[in-house]
MIVEX-691165 format. One record per residue (C-alpha): residue number from 0; chain; x, y, z. Coordinates in nm, 4 decimals, always signed. Layout:
N
+-----+--------+----------+----------+----------+
: num : cadena :        u :        v :        w :
+-----+--------+----------+----------+----------+
: NUM :      A :        X :        Y :        Z :
...
+-----+--------+----------+----------+----------+
***
This chain:
225
+-----+--------+----------+----------+----------+
: num : cadena :        u :        v :        w :
+-----+--------+----------+----------+----------+
:   0 :      A :  +7.2126 :  -4.7317 :  -4.9878 :
:   1 :      A :  +7.1542 :  -4.7360 :  -5.3590 :
:   2 :      A :  +6.9671 :  -5.0180 :  -5.5218 :
:   3 :      A :  +7.0317 :  -5.1569 :  -5.8650 :
:   4 :      A :  +6.7268 :  -5.2666 :  -6.0580 :
:   5 :      A :  +6.7371 :  -5.6326 :  -6.1566 :
:   6 :      A :  +6.8643 :  -5.6967 :  -6.5045 :
:   7 :      A :  +6.5986 :  -5.8096 :  -6.7507 :
:   8 :      A :  +6.5638 :  -6.1825 :  -6.7792 :
:   9 :      A :  +6.7514 :  -6.3120 :  -7.0787 :
:  10 :      A :  +6.5652 :  -6.5377 :  -7.3182 :
:  11 :      A :  +6.6708 :  -6.8975 :  -7.3480 :
:  12 :      A :  +6.9298 :  -6.9594 :  -7.6113 :
:  13 :      A :  +6.8291 :  -7.1469 :  -7.9234 :
:  14 :      A :  +7.0424 :  -7.4405 :  -7.8119 :
:  15 :      A :  +6.8669 :  -7.4543 :  -7.4755 :
:  16 :      A :  +6.5269 :  -7.4336 :  -7.6442 :
:  17 :      A :  +6.6154 :  -7.7174 :  -7.8787 :
:  18 :      A :  +6.7383 :  -7.9295 :  -7.5877 :
:  19 :      A :  +6.4169 :  -7.8695 :  -7.3914 :
:  20 :      A :  +6.2051 :  -7.9481 :  -7.6957 :
:  21 :      A :  +6.3915 :  -8.2733 :  -7.7508 :
:  22 :      A :  +6.3670 :  -8.3710 :  -7.3839 :
:  23 :      A :  +5.9903 :  -8.3299 :  -7.3960 :
:  24 :      A :  +5.9779 :  -8.5330 :  -7.7170 :
:  25 :      A :  +6.1747 :  -8.8155 :  -7.5578 :
:  26 :      A :  +5.9429 :  -8.8168 :  -7.2583 :
:  27 :      A :  +5.6415 :  -8.8355 :  -7.4897 :
:  28 :      A :  +5.7965 :  -9.1231 :  -7.6839 :
:  29 :      A :  +5.8696 :  -9.3146 :  -7.3630 :
:  30 :      A :  +5.5159 :  -9.2746 :  -7.2320 :
:  31 :      A :  +5.3545 :  -9.3510 :  -7.5674 :
:  32 :      A :  +5.5610 :  -9.6703 :  -7.5795 :
:  33 :      A :  +5.4706 :  -9.7689 :  -7.2229 :
:  34 :      A :  +5.1013 :  -9.6769 :  -7.2241 :
:  35 :      A :  +4.9966 :  -9.5624 :  -7.5685 :
:  36 :      A :  +4.8926 :  -9.2061 :  -7.6618 :
:  37 :      A :  +4.5344 :  -9.2475 :  -7.5341 :
:  38 :      A :  +4.6497 :  -9.3333 :  -7.1831 :
:  39 :      A :  +4.9068 :  -9.0536 :  -7.1709 :
:  40 :      A :  +4.8339 :  -8.6921 :  -7.0770 :
:  41 :      A :  +5.0266 :  -8.3742 :  -7.1484 :
:  42 :      A :  +5.0705 :  -8.3334 :  -6.7717 :
:  43 :      A :  +5.2403 :  -8.6726 :  -6.7493 :
:  44 :      A :  +5.4720 :  -8.5909 :  -7.0376 :
:  45 :      A :  +5.5696 :  -8.2619 :  -6.8742 :
:  46 :      A :  +5.6315 :  -8.4374 :  -6.5439 :
:  47 :      A :  +5.8471 :  -8.7052 :  -6.7089 :
:  48 :      A :  +6.0471 :  -8.4364 :  -6.8895 :
:  49 :      A :  +6.0903 :  -8.2358 :  -6.5686 :
:  50 :      A :  +5.9208 :  -7.9210 :  -6.6969 :
:  51 :      A :  +5.6102 :  -7.7287 :  -6.5988 :
:  52 :      A :  +5.2911 :  -7.7882 :  -6.7929 :
:  53 :      A :  +5.2973 :  -7.4280 :  -6.9172 :
:  54 :      A :  +5.6449 :  -7.4974 :  -7.0565 :
:  55 :      A :  +5.5090 :  -7.7996 :  -7.2398 :
:  56 :      A :  +5.2406 :  -7.5866 :  -7.4047 :
:  57 :      A :  +5.4978 :  -7.3230 :  -7.4934 :
:  58 :      A :  +5.6568 :  -7.5802 :  -7.7246 :
:  59 :      A :  +5.3649 :  -7.8011 :  -7.8318 :
:  60 :      A :  +4.9920 :  -7.7550 :  -7.8821 :
:  61 :      A :  +4.9012 :  -8.1102 :  -7.7775 :
:  62 :      A :  +5.0544 :  -8.4367 :  -7.6613 :
:  63 :      A :  +5.0801 :  -8.5932 :  -8.0083 :
:  64 :      A :  +5.2743 :  -8.2961 :  -8.1441 :
:  65 :      A :  +5.5348 :  -8.3567 :  -7.8760 :
:  66 :      A :  +5.6519 :  -8.6586 :  -8.0761 :
:  67 :      A :  +5.7263 :  -8.4459 :  -8.3818 :
:  68 :      A :  +6.0963 :  -8.3730 :  -8.3125 :
:  69 :      A :  +6.1770 :  -8.7438 :  -8.2820 :
:  70 :      A :  +5.9764 :  -8.8331 :  -8.5916 :
:  71 :      A :  +6.1687 :  -8.5666 :  -8.7842 :
:  72 :      A :  +6.5187 :  -8.6686 :  -8.6732 :
:  73 :      A :  +6.5961 :  -8.9101 :  -8.9582 :
:  74 :      A :  +6.4995 :  -8.6529 :  -9.2209 :
:  75 :      A :  +6.7032 :  -8.3848 :  -9.0435 :
:  76 :      A :  +7.0119 :  -8.6072 :  -9.0399 :
:  77 :      A :  +6.9611 :  -8.6861 :  -9.4081 :
:  78 :      A :  +6.9347 :  -8.3181 :  -9.5040 :
:  79 :      A :  +7.2489 :  -8.2354 :  -9.3062 :
:  80 :      A :  +7.4449 :  -8.5110 :  -9.4803 :
:  81 :      A :  +7.3183 :  -8.4006 :  -9.8207 :
:  82 :      A :  +7.4062 :  -8.0380 :  -9.7538 :
:  83 :      A :  +7.7569 :  -8.1410 :  -9.6504 :
:  84 :      A :  +7.8057 :  -8.3399 :  -9.9730 :
:  85 :      A :  +7.8318 :  -8.0267 : -10.1840 :
:  86 :      A :  +7.7640 :  -7.9911 : -10.5575 :
:  87 :      A :  +7.9210 :  -8.2127 : -10.8207 :
:  88 :      A :  +7.8338 :  -8.5587 : -10.6883 :
:  89 :      A :  +7.5794 :  -8.7497 : -10.9019 :
:  90 :      A :  +7.2471 :  -8.7063 : -10.7256 :
:  91 :      A :  +7.1318 :  -9.0737 : -10.7200 :
:  92 :      A :  +7.4639 :  -9.1751 : -10.5673 :
:  93 :      A :  +7.4659 :  -8.9092 : -10.2977 :
:  94 :      A :  +7.0979 :  -8.9654 : -10.2117 :
:  95 :      A :  +7.1501 :  -9.3374 : -10.1535 :
:  96 :      A :  +7.4761 :  -9.2997 :  -9.9663 :
:  97 :      A :  +7.3512 :  -9.0316 :  -9.7308 :
:  98 :      A :  +7.0143 :  -9.2017 :  -9.6757 :
:  99 :      A :  +7.1881 :  -9.5213 :  -9.5675 :
: 100 :      A :  +7.4129 :  -9.3212 :  -9.3338 :
: 101 :      A :  +7.1209 :  -9.1257 :  -9.1851 :
: 102 :      A :  +6.9373 :  -9.4480 :  -9.0963 :
: 103 :      A :  +7.2361 :  -9.6354 :  -8.9569 :
: 104 :      A :  +7.3509 :  -9.6565 :  -8.5966 :
: 105 :      A :  +7.6919 :  -9.4865 :  -8.5733 :
: 106 :      A :  +7.9810 :  -9.7126 :  -8.4805 :
: 107 :      A :  +7.9879 :  -9.7300 :  -8.1045 :
: 108 :      A :  +7.6547 :  -9.5494 :  -8.0873 :
: 109 :      A :  +7.3170 :  -9.6502 :  -7.9502 :
: 110 :      A :  +7.0097 :  -9.7802 :  -8.1319 :
: 111 :      A :  +6.7814 :  -9.6136 :  -7.8770 :
: 112 :      A :  +6.6731 :  -9.3477 :  -8.1239 :
: 113 :      A :  +6.5654 :  -9.6138 :  -8.3714 :
: 114 :      A :  +6.3719 :  -9.7959 :  -8.0996 :
: 115 :      A :  +6.1833 :  -9.4796 :  -8.0154 :
: 116 :      A :  +6.1091 :  -9.4128 :  -8.3822 :
: 117 :      A :  +5.9772 :  -9.7642 :  -8.4320 :
: 118 :      A :  +5.7524 :  -9.7404 :  -8.1267 :
: 119 :      A :  +5.6137 :  -9.4032 :  -8.2374 :
: 120 :      A :  +5.5435 :  -9.5221 :  -8.5914 :
: 121 :      A :  +5.3649 :  -9.8280 :  -8.4582 :
: 122 :      A :  +5.1579 :  -9.6100 :  -8.2272 :
: 123 :      A :  +5.0721 :  -9.3802 :  -8.5190 :
: 124 :      A :  +4.8989 :  -9.6682 :  -8.6956 :
: 125 :      A :  +4.6388 :  -9.6740 :  -8.4165 :
: 126 :      A :  +4.6281 :  -9.3034 :  -8.3326 :
: 127 :      A :  +4.4954 :  -9.0669 :  -8.6047 :
: 128 :      A :  +4.6276 :  -8.7545 :  -8.4305 :
: 129 :      A :  +4.9796 :  -8.8972 :  -8.4037 :
: 130 :      A :  +4.9577 :  -9.0152 :  -8.7640 :
: 131 :      A :  +4.8664 :  -8.6601 :  -8.8671 :
: 132 :      A :  +5.1829 :  -8.5352 :  -8.6943 :
: 133 :      A :  +5.3867 :  -8.7928 :  -8.8890 :
: 134 :      A :  +5.2352 :  -8.6765 :  -9.2192 :
: 135 :      A :  +5.2969 :  -8.3117 :  -9.1306 :
: 136 :      A :  +5.6591 :  -8.3889 :  -9.0445 :
: 137 :      A :  +5.7049 :  -8.5464 :  -9.3858 :
: 138 :      A :  +5.5430 :  -8.2511 :  -9.5644 :
: 139 :      A :  +5.7748 :  -8.0100 :  -9.3848 :
: 140 :      A :  +6.0727 :  -8.2343 :  -9.4631 :
: 141 :      A :  +5.9848 :  -8.2245 :  -9.8323 :
: 142 :      A :  +5.9684 :  -7.8445 :  -9.8308 :
: 143 :      A :  +6.3024 :  -7.8155 :  -9.6512 :
: 144 :      A :  +6.4689 :  -8.0646 :  -9.8838 :
: 145 :      A :  +6.4018 :  -7.8610 : -10.1993 :
: 146 :      A :  +6.6674 :  -7.5913 : -10.1337 :
: 147 :      A :  +6.9180 :  -7.8594 : -10.0293 :
: 148 :      A :  +6.8694 :  -8.0420 : -10.3600 :
: 149 :      A :  +6.8904 :  -7.7098 : -10.5425 :
: 150 :      A :  +7.2322 :  -7.6546 : -10.3882 :
: 151 :      A :  +7.3464 :  -7.9962 : -10.5105 :
: 152 :      A :  +7.1990 :  -7.9608 : -10.8589 :
: 153 :      A :  +7.3152 :  -7.6088 : -10.9301 :
: 154 :      A :  +7.1402 :  -7.2972 : -11.0622 :
: 155 :      A :  +7.0200 :  -7.4580 : -11.3856 :
: 156 :      A :  +6.8018 :  -7.7192 : -11.2170 :
: 157 :      A :  +6.4357 :  -7.7046 : -11.3115 :
: 158 :      A :  +6.2166 :  -7.6021 : -11.0121 :
: 159 :      A :  +5.9514 :  -7.8599 : -11.0997 :
: 160 :      A :  +6.2087 :  -8.1388 : -11.1136 :
: 161 :      A :  +6.3513 :  -8.0251 : -10.7802 :
: 162 :      A :  +6.0089 :  -8.0534 : -10.6190 :
: 163 :      A :  +5.9505 :  -8.3942 : -10.7735 :
: 164 :      A :  +6.2905 :  -8.5173 : -10.6545 :
: 165 :      A :  +6.2226 :  -8.3906 : -10.3016 :
: 166 :      A :  +5.8809 :  -8.5591 : -10.2975 :
: 167 :      A :  +6.0286 :  -8.8881 : -10.4176 :
: 168 :      A :  +6.3095 :  -8.8749 : -10.1621 :
: 169 :      A :  +6.0828 :  -8.8021 :  -9.8666 :
: 170 :      A :  +5.8275 :  -9.0637 :  -9.9715 :
: 171 :      A :  +6.1070 :  -9.3196 :  -9.9957 :
: 172 :      A :  +6.2161 :  -9.2356 :  -9.6429 :
: 173 :      A :  +5.8592 :  -9.2399 :  -9.5111 :
: 174 :      A :  +5.7583 :  -9.5699 :  -9.6710 :
: 175 :      A :  +6.0879 :  -9.7342 :  -9.5829 :
: 176 :      A :  +6.0528 :  -9.6382 :  -9.2169 :
: 177 :      A :  +5.6901 :  -9.7493 :  -9.2036 :
: 178 :      A :  +5.7712 : -10.0887 :  -9.3556 :
: 179 :      A :  +6.0634 : -10.1329 :  -9.1183 :
: 180 :      A :  +5.8594 : -10.0249 :  -8.8161 :
: 181 :      A :  +5.5931 : -10.2835 :  -8.8968 :
: 182 :      A :  +5.8464 : -10.5678 :  -8.8751 :
: 183 :      A :  +5.8822 : -10.7609 :  -8.5500 :
: 184 :      A :  +6.2495 : -10.7573 :  -8.4537 :
: 185 :      A :  +6.3661 : -10.4583 :  -8.2467 :
: 186 :      A :  +6.6634 : -10.2685 :  -8.3905 :
: 187 :      A :  +7.0058 : -10.3736 :  -8.2752 :
: 188 :      A :  +6.9071 : -10.7353 :  -8.2011 :
: 189 :      A :  +7.0151 : -11.0532 :  -8.3776 :
: 190 :      A :  +6.6716 : -11.0772 :  -8.5381 :
: 191 :      A :  +6.6989 : -10.7348 :  -8.6945 :
: 192 :      A :  +6.8202 : -10.8628 :  -9.0317 :
: 193 :      A :  +6.7159 : -10.5541 :  -9.2267 :
: 194 :      A :  +6.7844 : -10.2122 :  -9.0731 :
: 195 :      A :  +6.5663 :  -9.9170 :  -9.1784 :
: 196 :      A :  +6.8185 :  -9.8185 :  -9.4443 :
: 197 :      A :  +6.7397 : -10.1370 :  -9.6404 :
: 198 :      A :  +6.3733 : -10.0768 :  -9.7248 :
: 199 :      A :  +6.4258 :  -9.6995 :  -9.7507 :
: 200 :      A :  +6.7044 :  -9.7296 : -10.0094 :
: 201 :      A :  +6.5007 :  -9.9860 : -10.2003 :
: 202 :      A :  +6.2051 :  -9.7454 : -10.2085 :
: 203 :      A :  +6.4342 :  -9.4673 : -10.3246 :
: 204 :      A :  +6.5623 :  -9.6773 : -10.6135 :
: 205 :      A :  +6.2134 :  -9.7852 : -10.7183 :
: 206 :      A :  +6.0546 :  -9.4422 : -10.6923 :
: 207 :      A :  +6.3383 :  -9.2481 : -10.8542 :
: 208 :      A :  +6.3621 :  -9.4765 : -11.1576 :
: 209 :      A :  +6.1513 :  -9.2433 : -11.3716 :
: 210 :      A :  +6.3213 :  -8.9207 : -11.2714 :
: 211 :      A :  +6.5590 :  -8.7440 : -11.5054 :
: 212 :      A :  +6.8869 :  -8.6047 : -11.3752 :
: 213 :      A :  +6.8102 :  -8.2672 : -11.2232 :
: 214 :      A :  +7.0643 :  -8.0748 : -11.4271 :
: 215 :      A :  +7.2389 :  -8.2762 : -11.6976 :
: 216 :      A :  +7.5466 :  -8.0806 : -11.7946 :
: 217 :      A :  +7.7277 :  -8.0602 : -12.1282 :
: 218 :      A :  +8.1004 :  -8.0116 : -12.1692 :
: 219 :      A :  +8.0359 :  -7.6410 : -12.2032 :
: 220 :      A :  +7.8845 :  -7.6479 : -11.8566 :
: 221 :      A :  +7.5318 :  -7.5608 : -11.9661 :
: 222 :      A :  +7.2300 :  -7.7672 : -11.8670 :
: 223 :      A :  +7.0620 :  -7.9689 : -12.1412 :
: 224 :      A :  +6.6925 :  -7.8914 : -12.1803 :
+-----+--------+----------+----------+----------+
***
């Protein structure tokens, strides 16, 4: 009787990895909300997510880093909306419109993601390690936003102005979310009179007031410098 050697184990697909990473992040957010980061262990997060502890450490170095994917979600949505806008739309207009959309609850959708974000940002005020994750997420968001803005502005955009615009945009998102998170009313309730888009768009308008257009174009199609 011949035997066939077992086929090599196939690696997890990128989609499966992303789903596992997000499941761990949600478990971390739930436990941080219930107990706080200090009273939560990596083992408890892994157990809540239904994964082995070694799987947890395959994705994250420590318990605070497990919150990173949720803290980055608003910026990821914003970048996706900006990338889909395509070139030609005035940058201030498209930045405001897509920022408001990224921070809004879709019609018929759930505000659970916003609740988790608010709880994490509140916890970060009291936990230096979690706050460091939040700052790192924003730094990475700024770096990833530069090529997206370059695609909107076109090949004549000045690299320095692209970096400044990305820094302004990400700071507006960060400050807006922090101000919103510090308010009392939970998202989706009658007392939530100002969703996160409100303070974030206001910050964007204030901070971007001194920026020049990234690539002002003449009738001949050449950037003015």
